[in-house]
MARLO-132700 format. One record per residue (C-alpha): residue number from 1; residue in three letters; x, y, z. Coordinates in pm, whole numbers, plus 32768, in hexadecimal, padded with zeros to 4 digits. Layout:
MARLO-132700
ATOM pos code   c1   c2   c3
ATOM NUM  ALA    X    Y    Z
...
***
This chain:
MARLO-132700
ATOM pos code   c1   c2   c3
ATOM   1  UNK B5E1 E68C 4F4F
ATOM   2  UNK B551 E6F6 4DFF
ATOM   3  UNK B45D E7E4 4EA7
ATOM   4  UNK B57F E88A 4F6C
ATOM   5  UNK B644 E8B2 4E2D
ATOM   6  UNK B51B E949 4D79
ATOM   7  UNK B4D7 EA38 4E9E
ATOM   8  UNK B64A EA9F 4EA2
ATOM   9  UNK B63D EAE2 4D2D
ATOM  10  UNK B509 EBBD 4D51
ATOM  11  UNK B5A7 EC7C 4E72
ATOM  12  UNK B6E3 ECB4 4D9D
ATOM  13  UNK B614 ED25 4C75
ATOM  14  UNK B54D EE1B 4D55
ATOM  15  UNK B697 EEA2 4DE9
ATOM  16  UNK B726 EEC4 4C8C
ATOM  17  UNK B5E8 EF78 4C0C
ATOM  18  UNK B5FC F077 4D2D
ATOM  19  UNK B76B F0C1 4CE8
ATOM  20  UNK B76C F0B9 4B6E
ATOM  21  UNK B718 F1EA 4A9F
ATOM  22  UNK B5D6 F1D9 49DB
ATOM  23  UNK B544 F27D 48A2
ATOM  24  UNK B4C4 F3D1 48F4
ATOM  25  UNK B3A8 F3A3 47EF
ATOM  26  UNK B30E F26D 476B
ATOM  27  UNK B34C F2CE 4606
ATOM  28  UNK B4C7 F2D2 4654
ATOM  29  UNK B4CF F159 4641
ATOM  30  UNK B41D F14E 44FA
ATOM  31  UNK B50B F24C 4453
ATOM  32  UNK B646 F1A3 44EC
ATOM  33  UNK B5D8 F046 4465
ATOM  34  UNK B576 F0D4 430F
ATOM  35  UNK B6C8 F17F 42F0
ATOM  36  UNK B77E F045 435C
ATOM  37  UNK B6F7 EF4A 426E
ATOM  38  UNK B68D F01D 413E
ATOM  39  UNK B7D4 F043 4096
ATOM  40  UNK B8A8 F003 3F5F
ATOM  41  UNK B838 EEA1 3F31
ATOM  42  UNK B6CB EF2F 3EEB
ATOM  43  UNK B756 F00F 3DD1
ATOM  44  UNK B86C EF4D 3D21
ATOM  45  UNK B81F EDE0 3D75
ATOM  46  UNK B6AB ED9D 3D79
ATOM  47  UNK B661 EE34 3C17
ATOM  48  UNK B76B ED5F 3B7C
ATOM  49  UNK B704 EC1D 3C27
ATOM  50  UNK B591 EC65 3BC1
ATOM  51  UNK B5E1 EC7F 3A4C
ATOM  52  UNK B6E1 EB6A 3A55
ATOM  53  UNK B5F1 EA76 3AF8
ATOM  54  UNK B4B9 EA98 3A33
ATOM  55  UNK B446 EBFE 3A6C
ATOM  56  UNK B2E6 EC02 3B0D
ATOM  57  UNK B309 EA8D 3B4C
ATOM  58  UNK B426 EAC8 3C34
ATOM  59  UNK B333 EB7A 3D22
ATOM  60  UNK B287 EA2F 3D72
ATOM  61  UNK B3B2 E996 3E33
ATOM  62  UNK B41D EAE8 3EAC
ATOM  63  UNK B2D4 EB37 3F63
ATOM  64  UNK B2B7 E9D5 3FD1
ATOM  65  UNK B402 E9E7 408E
ATOM  66  UNK B3A3 EB38 4110
ATOM  67  UNK B271 EAAB 41BE
ATOM  68  UNK B2F6 E957 4227
ATOM  69  UNK B45A E9B1 426D
ATOM  70  UNK B4CF EB1D 429D
ATOM  71  UNK B396 EBB0 433F
ATOM  72  UNK B383 EAAB 445C
ATOM  73  UNK B4F9 EAC2 44A2
ATOM  74  UNK B4ED EC3B 448B
ATOM  75  UNK B3D2 EC4C 4589
ATOM  76  UNK B489 EB48 4663
ATOM  77  UNK B5C6 EC1C 4671
ATOM  78  UNK B507 ED57 46CC
ATOM  79  UNK B459 ECA5 47E8
ATOM  80  UNK B597 EC0E 4870
ATOM  81  UNK B62E ED64 4888
ATOM  82  UNK B4F1 EDFC 4915
ATOM  83  UNK B4BC ECE6 4A16
ATOM  84  UNK B623 ECDC 4A9A
ATOM  85  UNK B67A EE53 4A72
ATOM  86  UNK B7D3 EDDB 4A11
ATOM  87  UNK B8A5 EE0A 48D3
ATOM  88  UNK B909 ECF1 47F3
ATOM  89  UNK BA33 EC7F 48BB
ATOM  90  UNK B961 EC28 49F5
ATOM  91  UNK B806 EBED 4977
ATOM  92  UNK B847 EA82 4933
ATOM  93  UNK B8B8 EA3F 4A9C
ATOM  94  UNK B74B E9DC 4AE7
ATOM  95  UNK B7B1 E891 4A3D
ATOM  96  UNK B910 E84B 4AB9
ATOM  97  UNK B95B E756 499F
ATOM  98  UNK B91B E86F 48A3
ATOM  99  UNK BA0C E970 4940
ATOM 100  UNK BAFA E949 481A
ATOM 101  UNK B9F7 E9DA 4729
ATOM 102  UNK BA1C EB2F 47C5
ATOM 103  UNK BB8F EB36 4775
ATOM 104  UNK BB61 EAA0 461F
ATOM 105  UNK BA64 EB9D 45B0
ATOM 106  UNK BB52 ECBD 461B
ATOM 107  UNK BC76 EC22 4557
ATOM 108  UNK BB8E EC21 4424
ATOM 109  UNK BB2F ED86 4478
ATOM 110  UNK BC98 EDF3 4490
ATOM 111  UNK BCE7 ED72 4330
ATOM 112  UNK BBA3 EE13 42A3
ATOM 113  UNK BC0D EF6C 433E
ATOM 114  UNK BD62 EF59 42AF
ATOM 115  UNK BD0B EF12 4143
ATOM 116  UNK BBD2 EFF6 4149
ATOM 117  UNK BCB9 F115 41A7
ATOM 118  UNK BD83 F0CF 406B
ATOM 119  UNK BC4A F0D5 3F96
ATOM 120  UNK BBE5 F223 4030
ATOM 121  UNK BD3C F2B0 3FDF
ATOM 122  UNK BD09 F246 3E6E
ATOM 123  UNK BBB7 F2FA 3E7A
ATOM 124  UNK BC57 F43B 3F0F
ATOM 125  UNK BD6C F429 3DFC
ATOM 126  UNK BC62 F412 3CE2
ATOM 127  UNK BB97 F526 3D87
ATOM 128  UNK BCB8 F616 3D84
ATOM 129  UNK BD14 F5B2 3C28
ATOM 130  UNK BBB3 F5F8 3BAD
ATOM 131  UNK BBE9 F769 3C08
ATOM 132  UNK BCEE F788 3AF1
ATOM 133  UNK BC9E F866 39C6
ATOM 134  UNK BCE3 F72B 38F3
ATOM 135  UNK BC96 F5DF 398A
ATOM 136  UNK BDEC F527 39A2
ATOM 137  UNK BD51 F3E7 3926
ATOM 138  UNK BCC1 F480 37F8
ATOM 139  UNK BE15 F4D4 3759
ATOM 140  UNK BF56 F424 36FA
ATOM 141  UNK C02E F55C 3736
ATOM 142  UNK C089 F508 38A9
ATOM 143  UNK C1E8 F4B6 3915
ATOM 144  UNK C17D F350 396E
ATOM 145  UNK C0E1 F305 3825
ATOM 146  UNK C188 F219 372F
ATOM 147  UNK C1A6 F223 35AD
ATOM 148  UNK C09D F113 35A4
ATOM 149  UNK BF92 F1F5 364A
ATOM 150  UNK BE55 F24B 3591
ATOM 151  UNK BD1D F313 35EF
ATOM 152  UNK BBC6 F28D 35C1
ATOM 153  UNK BAF8 F352 34C4
ATOM 154  UNK BC2B F3B4 33F6
ATOM 155  UNK BC2A F2D7 32C8
ATOM 156  UNK BD7E F333 3251
ATOM 157  UNK BE38 F2B1 3374
ATOM 158  UNK BE35 F143 3301
ATOM 159  UNK BEA3 F1B3 31A7
ATOM 160  UNK BFC2 F27F 323E
ATOM 161  UNK C03A F15B 330E
ATOM 162  UNK C03D F06D 31E9
ATOM 163  UNK C0E2 F16F 3103
ATOM 164  UNK C1F9 F1A1 321A
ATOM 165  UNK C22B F036 3222
ATOM 166  UNK C24F F00B 30AF
ATOM 167  UNK C346 F136 308C
ATOM 168  UNK C42B F0BA 319A
ATOM 169  UNK C41E EF4D 310B
ATOM 170  UNK C3B9 EEC1 3262
ATOM 171  UNK C3BA ED43 3262
ATOM 172  UNK C2AD ED24 336B
ATOM 173  UNK C142 ED8D 3377
ATOM 174  UNK C0EF EECF 3420
ATOM 175  UNK BFED EEA2 3537
ATOM 176  UNK BF24 EFE2 3562
ATOM 177  UNK BED4 F044 36C9
ATOM 178  UNK BDB0 F123 3723
ATOM 179  UNK BE08 F273 37C7
ATOM 180  UNK BD0E F220 38DE
ATOM 181  UNK BDC1 F0DA 3923
ATOM 182  UNK BF1C F189 391C
ATOM 183  UNK BEAB F28A 3A0E
ATOM 184  UNK BE31 F177 3B02
ATOM 185  UNK BF5E F090 3ADF
ATOM 186  UNK C07B F18E 3AAC
ATOM 187  UNK BFFB F2DE 3B1F
ATOM 188  UNK BF52 F268 3C60
ATOM 189  UNK BFD6 F11E 3CCB
ATOM 190  UNK C123 F11B 3C07
ATOM 191  UNK C11C EFA6 3C01
ATOM 192  UNK C266 EEE7 3C0C
ATOM 193  UNK C2B7 EDC1 3B30
ATOM 194  UNK C278 ECC8 3C4F
ATOM 195  UNK C2B6 EC70 3DBB
ATOM 196  UNK C42F EC6B 3D7A
ATOM 197  UNK C429 EDDC 3D39
ATOM 198  UNK C3CA EEC5 3E4E
ATOM 199  UNK C388 EFF8 3D84
ATOM 200  UNK C37D F161 3E04
ATOM 201  UNK C29A F217 3EF8
ATOM 202  UNK C178 F2C8 3E46
ATOM 203  UNK C182 F411 3F10
ATOM 204  UNK C033 F48E 3E9B
ATOM 205  UNK BF8D F348 3EFB
ATOM 206  UNK C044 F344 4044
ATOM 207  UNK BFC1 F4AE 409B
ATOM 208  UNK BE5E F430 4037
ATOM 209  UNK BE7C F310 4119
ATOM 210  UNK BEEF F3FB 423D
ATOM 211  UNK BDD6 F4E2 41F5
ATOM 212  UNK BCDF F3BD 4207
ATOM 213  UNK BD5E F34E 435A
ATOM 214  UNK BD50 F4AE 43D3
ATOM 215  UNK BBE8 F4D8 4369
ATOM 216  UNK BB8A F388 440B
ATOM 217  UNK BC34 F3E7 4551
ATOM 218  UNK BB5E F524 4569
ATOM 219  UNK BA25 F454 4518
ATOM 220  UNK BA51 F383 4657
ATOM 221  UNK BB39 F449 4744
ATOM 222  UNK BA19 F4B8 4834
ATOM 223  UNK B977 F362 4859
ATOM 224  UNK B827 F2DA 47EF
ATOM 225  UNK B76A F41F 4834
ATOM 226  UNK B835 F4D7 4734
ATOM 227  UNK B840 F3B5 4637
ATOM 228  UNK B6C0 F3A8 463C
ATOM 229  UNK B6B7 F517 45C4
ATOM 230  UNK B7C1 F4E6 44B8
ATOM 231  UNK B70C F3BE 442A
ATOM 232  UNK B5D6 F499 43E6
ATOM 233  UNK B69F F536 42CE
ATOM 234  UNK B772 F40F 425B
ATOM 235  UNK B644 F31E 4251
ATOM 236  UNK B551 F403 419C
ATOM 237  UNK B61E F4D7 40B0
ATOM 238  UNK B6AC F3B7 3FDC
ATOM 239  UNK B549 F341 3FA0
ATOM 240  UNK B4F0 F4A9 3F2A
ATOM 241  UNK B618 F4A1 3E41
ATOM 242  UNK B5BD F341 3DC1
ATOM 243  UNK B45D F3CA 3D66
ATOM 244  UNK B4FD F4E5 3CAE
ATOM 245  UNK B5E2 F402 3BE5
ATOM 246  UNK B4B4 F316 3BA4
ATOM 247  UNK B3EC F43B 3B0B
ATOM 248  UNK B517 F4A9 3A43
ATOM 249  UNK B555 F34C 39C9
ATOM 250  UNK B3EF F305 395A
ATOM 251  UNK B3FB F442 387D
ATOM 252  UNK B52A F3C6 37BB
ATOM 253  UNK B4FA F336 3662
ATOM 254  UNK B500 F1B7 3673
ATOM 255  UNK B4B1 F1B5 37E9
ATOM 256  UNK B382 F0D6 37B8
ATOM 257  UNK B456 EFCE 3707
ATOM 258  UNK B52C EFB4 383A
ATOM 259  UNK B3F9 EFA5 3925
ATOM 260  UNK B35F EE91 3848
ATOM 261  UNK B49F EDD3 384A
ATOM 262  UNK B4BE EDFD 39BE
ATOM 263  UNK B36E ED67 3A18
ATOM 264  UNK B317 EC82 38EB
ATOM 265  UNK B2CD EB35 3991
ATOM 266  UNK B379 E9F4 391B
ATOM 267  UNK B2D1 E8DB 39E1
ATOM 268  UNK B3C9 E7DA 395B
ATOM 269  UNK B4D4 E874 3A3A
ATOM 270  UNK B420 E7FB 3B6C
ATOM 271  UNK B487 E69E 3B16
ATOM 272  UNK B5F2 E706 3B55
ATOM 273  UNK B66B E6D7 3CB9
ATOM 274  UNK B759 E7F2 3CA4
ATOM 275  UNK B631 E8E3 3C7D
ATOM 276  UNK B5B7 E87A 3DD4
ATOM 277  UNK B70A E888 3E70
ATOM 278  UNK B739 E9F1 3DE5
ATOM 279  UNK B5E7 EA57 3E73
ATOM 280  UNK B63B E9CB 3FCD
ATOM 281  UNK B78E EA6C 3FC8
ATOM 282  UNK B709 EBBE 3F6B
ATOM 283  UNK B5F0 EBB7 406F
ATOM 284  UNK B6D2 EB5C 4192
ATOM 285  UNK B7E7 EC4F 4127
ATOM 286  UNK B6FE ED7B 40F0
ATOM 287  UNK B640 ED3F 4241
ATOM 288  UNK B794 ED53 42FD
ATOM 289  UNK B747 EC05 43A7
ATOM 290  UNK B848 EB68 4491
ATOM 291  UNK B929 ECA6 4498
ATOM 292  UNK B8C9 ED19 45FB
ATOM 293  UNK B844 EE64 4585
ATOM 294  UNK B6D4 EE0A 45B1
ATOM 295  UNK B70A ED83 470C
ATOM 296  UNK B7C2 EEB6 4779
ATOM 297  UNK B6C6 EFA7 46EA
ATOM 298  UNK B5B3 EEDD 4792
ATOM 299  UNK B660 EEEB 48E6
ATOM 300  UNK B615 F064 48F0
ATOM 301  UNK B49B F022 48DB
ATOM 302  UNK B3C7 F023 4A12
ATOM 303  UNK B374 EED5 4A93
ATOM 304  UNK B1FA EEE9 4A32
ATOM 305  UNK B232 EF9B 48E2
ATOM 306  UNK B15F EF19 47BA
ATOM 307  UNK B27F EEB7 46DB
ATOM 308  UNK B1A7 EDBB 4615
ATOM 309  UNK B0FA EED7 455C
ATOM 310  UNK B23E EF82 4509
ATOM 311  UNK B2E0 EE3E 4485
ATOM 312  UNK B1C2 EE11 438F
ATOM 313  UNK B1E0 EF76 431B
ATOM 314  UNK B359 EF70 4302
ATOM 315  UNK B341 EE2A 4235
ATOM 316  UNK B25D EECD 413C
ATOM 317  UNK B345 EFF6 412F
ATOM 318  UNK B47F EF25 40E4
ATOM 319  UNK B3D8 EE62 3FD4
ATOM 320  UNK B332 EF89 3F3E
ATOM 321  UNK B476 F050 3F20
ATOM 322  UNK B514 EF2F 3E6C
ATOM 323  UNK B3F7 EF2C 3D68
ATOM 324  UNK B403 F0A0 3D35
ATOM 325  UNK B57E F09E 3D17
ATOM 326  UNK B55B EF9E 3BFB
ATOM 327  UNK B47E F08F 3B35
ATOM 328  UNK B56E F1AC 3B73
ATOM 329  UNK B69B F0E2 3B01
ATOM 330  UNK B60E F022 39D5
ATOM 331  UNK B562 F156 3946
ATOM 332  UNK B6BD F1E7 3925
ATOM 333  UNK B752 F0A8 389E
ATOM 334  UNK B640 F099 37A5
ATOM 335  UNK B695 F1FA 3733
ATOM 336  UNK B807 F1AA 371C
ATOM 337  UNK B7C9 F06C 364E
ATOM 338  UNK B6F5 F12B 3556
ATOM 339  UNK B7F7 F23C 353D
ATOM 340  UNK B906 F14B 34EB
ATOM 341  UNK B834 F063 341A
ATOM 342  UNK B884 EF2D 34F1
ATOM 343  UNK B7B1 EE30 35B6
ATOM 344  UNK B75B EE89 371E
ATOM 345  UNK B805 ED49 379D
ATOM 346  UNK B94B EDD5 370E
ATOM 347  UNK B93E EEFD 3801
ATOM 348  UNK B894 EE6E 392D
ATOM 349  UNK B98B EE0C 3A3F
ATOM 350  UNK B987 EDE4 3BBC
ATOM 351  UNK BA3F EE6F 3CEB
ATOM 352  UNK BB54 EF6D 3CC2
ATOM 353  UNK BB4E EF43 3B4A
ATOM 354  UNK B9E9 EFD1 3B39
ATOM 355  UNK BA38 F0F5 3C26
ATOM 356  UNK BB95 F15C 3BA0
ATOM 357  UNK BB96 F0E5 3A3A
ATOM 358  UNK BA3E F0BA 39A1
ATOM 359  UNK B98F F1E2 3A44
ATOM 360  UNK BAAD F2D8 3A0F
ATOM 361  UNK BAB1 F269 38A7
ATOM 362  UNK B938 F2BB 3887
ATOM 363  UNK B980 F416 3934
ATOM 364  UNK BA5F F46E 380D
ATOM 365  UNK B93A F447 3722
ATOM 366  UNK B84A F523 37EC
ATOM 367  UNK B827 F69E 37ED
ATOM 368  UNK B8B6 F744 392E
ATOM 369  UNK B989 F613 397B
ATOM 370  UNK BA33 F6C8 3A9E
ATOM 371  UNK B8EF F703 3B5E
ATOM 372  UNK B871 F5A6 3B36
ATOM 373  UNK B9C3 F510 3B95
ATOM 374  UNK B9D1 F5D7 3CD1
ATOM 375  UNK B86F F56F 3D25
ATOM 376  UNK B8AA F3FD 3CDD
ATOM 377  UNK B9F6 F3DC 3D9B
ATOM 378  UNK B977 F4A7 3EC2
ATOM 379  UNK B847 F3BC 3EDA
ATOM 380  UNK B93A F28F 3EDB
ATOM 381  UNK BA04 F330 3FE7
ATOM 382  UNK B8D8 F36E 40CD
ATOM 383  UNK B84A F20D 4086
ATOM 384  UNK B99B F177 40FC
ATOM 385  UNK B9D1 F277 4209
ATOM 386  UNK B8AC F22C 42ED
ATOM 387  UNK B8E0 F0B3 42C7
ATOM 388  UNK BA52 F0F1 4326
ATOM 389  UNK BA18 F1C2 4464
ATOM 390  UNK B904 F0D4 44D9
ATOM 391  UNK BA04 EFC0 44B6
ATOM 392  UNK BB03 F087 4577
ATOM 393  UNK BA0A F0D4 467F
ATOM 394  UNK B9C7 EF60 46A5
ATOM 395  UNK BB38 EF0E 46C4
ATOM 396  UNK BB89 F01D 47C4
ATOM 397  UNK BA55 EFC1 4887
ATOM 398  UNK BACB EE59 4893
ATOM 399  UNK BC16 EECC 492C
ATOM 400  UNK BB6A EFAF 4A22
ATOM 401  UNK BA83 EE91 4A9C
ATOM 402  UNK BB9E ED95 4AB6
ATOM 403  UNK BC95 EE77 4B6C
ATOM 404  UNK BBCE EF97 4C02
ATOM 405  UNK BCDE EFF1 4CFE
ATOM 406  UNK BDD0 F03B 4BE0
ATOM 407  UNK BCF3 F139 4B2E
ATOM 408  UNK BC41 F1F9 4C41
ATOM 409  UNK BCC0 F30A 4D24
ATOM 410  UNK BC36 F328 4E89
ATOM 411  UNK BBC8 F486 4EF2
ATOM 412  UNK BBCB F416 5068
ATOM 413  UNK BC4A F2C9 50C5
ATOM 414  UNK BB2D F1DA 510F
ATOM 415  UNK BA13 F2C9 50A5
ATOM 416  UNK B9A6 F39B 4F82
ATOM 417  UNK B99D F35C 4E0F
ATOM 418  UNK BAC5 F2E4 4D42
ATOM 419  UNK BB17 F344 4BE7
ATOM 420  UNK BBB9 F279 4AD3
ATOM 421  UNK BD02 F306 4A5A
ATOM 422  UNK BCCD F28C 48F1
ATOM 423  UNK BB4A F280 48FF
ATOM 424  UNK BAA3 F351 49FA
ATOM 425  UNK B98B F26A 4A72
ATOM 426  UNK B91C F2BB 4BD3
ATOM 427  UNK B94E F1A0 4CE0
ATOM 428  UNK B8C9 F195 4E48
ATOM 429  UNK B990 F105 4F65
***
């Protein structure tokens, strides 16, 4: 019975391989995976975790988990997709007890696609704002600014606020708010007071979100053959921009202070369990494990493709980009700390706070801030874009694999190729 089931699975895999579209060039797989898992986490999360958890010492648990955790699972997911020639929704059918995993990973993927699109909209909003003659977060003269607003680099701001408070006999202390923070919280998000207040629609942000979805649609609208061409640009150009920002950052005054702070080892931190948890969390997140994307991209490989070689290369690329991003970010943070006369830990933050508060603040201290602002936020957009449309490709392929009749159109009943209405992957009857 077991032999018959194995033979049936092999026949199904061969039939699926014959009917499933494949990469036109071997390099397409490498670019698609690189674009899918080299993303925002490499730029705004890894550098912060590295300095927070002992600098160079953090690399010990990080690379340990890469070799014993993420790399084997990464290779396993590629091979599962390549062997079955099925997307994430059906690949686990080879073990009936694990069928639910295919559904679970696509539920996770759905949530990731939703919130990633919002982050991309933020990047687009800042990209267009960087084109202004005066950066809107570098001044307190905008409509959304409050009387408590002050601009970094202008020493008189604090004095003016205190003088105003004394003249009006205010009974409470004035809490100054940076112009960068006010642009983020009031100009971009327009945050309400809490869950009890709905707030109003930010039309600029809504249009940026719409533009993001339109761009993503045209990245995947012609299927995997078209996506493999788009990813040539979206996977390589952000790395070029990252190198440009790295070179610019290292030429700033105080950059080396930031680099030293970034990598200075603190071996005592290795005794803390949280350091090891952060390393494992970052590794599995940045390698896009258990999200279905790796399985789906692997399913477009030929059955006998040497994916082991590519997995080793892609693993080195992912971790290498994370390290280089750390130099690019902390060189700028070192410059900003020296300009303001504060400690680096006072300006080092993680996540959106780094991308939309700390880095824009540093831009206001640089010459040609508009140029570097456009460069940085365009890089962020592209880093998130290829991860986003690879995720969308995965989710749509999952629906097509589950319900092929719903998404394909027969040229001649019973014969001829069919084409997906949402995702034009060819099928054979």
